[in-house]
N, C-alpha and C positions, 0 to 999 in steps of 0.2 A: 210523532214525525221528525218535531225539531229535538227531541233526545238522540236520535239517530245521527242527524245530521252534527251534533257537537260532539256524538261520541267518535265519528269518524272523521272530525278536525282534530280533535284531541289527538288521535292515531297516527295521525299524519305529523302532526306537530312535534311528539316525541320522537318519533325514526329522524327526524331531522339533526343534522351534527352543526356545531357549532360554528365552521365555516360556510356552510349553507344560509345560516342566520344573518351571519354577519355580510355577505353580498348581498342577500335581500333588503338589508338596513341601508348598505351602500347604494343598491341601485335605487332605493325609494328615495335617499338622500339626492344624490347626482340628477336623479330623472324629476323630483318635484323642481328641483333646482333651475333645470331646463326649461320645464313647461312653464313655470312661473316666470322667468327671463322671457317666455315666447309670450305671455300674456299681457305683461307687464313690462317693459323693456327699458323705463325711463323710471320707474320706481325704486327709490332707496331699499327696498327688501331685496333684491336680487345683488346687491353688492356681496362679495365674500365678507365681507366682516360682519355684516349683519343677518345675512341668509343661515348660518350655522348655528346662532345664538336663535332665530326665529325657528326653525325647525324644532331643536332639544326642547325650547320650553313649550312648543306647540305639543309637542309627543308626549311631555312629562306631565304638564299641568293643564292642557286642555287649551293652551294661548294666556298667555299673559306678558308677552314677549314686549308691547309697544307700538310693534309693527303689524299691520294687516293689510291684506288685499285689497286692490279697490275694484276690479274689474270682476264678473260673473264668472270666468274663466280661472282667473288667479284665486278665486274663491274655492271653486272647485276643487284644484289642485292643493291647496291649503287643507279641507277637509279630506282628502285621499292622503296626503302626507302625513298628517295628524293620526290618521286611524292605522296606516300603515306603523309608523313610529310607535305609537301606542302598544301595537302588537310586541313589537319587538324589543322596547324600550322598558 
């Protein structure tokens, strides 16, 4: 059963064009930023100078940016952003 799922997912992924992947990455980045700002409005992580670094390091290395969300909502957004960024990066 899981083999069929991954085969279907792979077939969808190879049909996507680069512009679709870039758009999904941008939606993931800006959506994650907006949601993190919603859950942690006063945290340093939502400043523009910090969030791009946080997003890239979370996606590329699984998180070692020196910043982390404090609230449960922020942590869930971080998990989703890391997963989405990891797929596309």
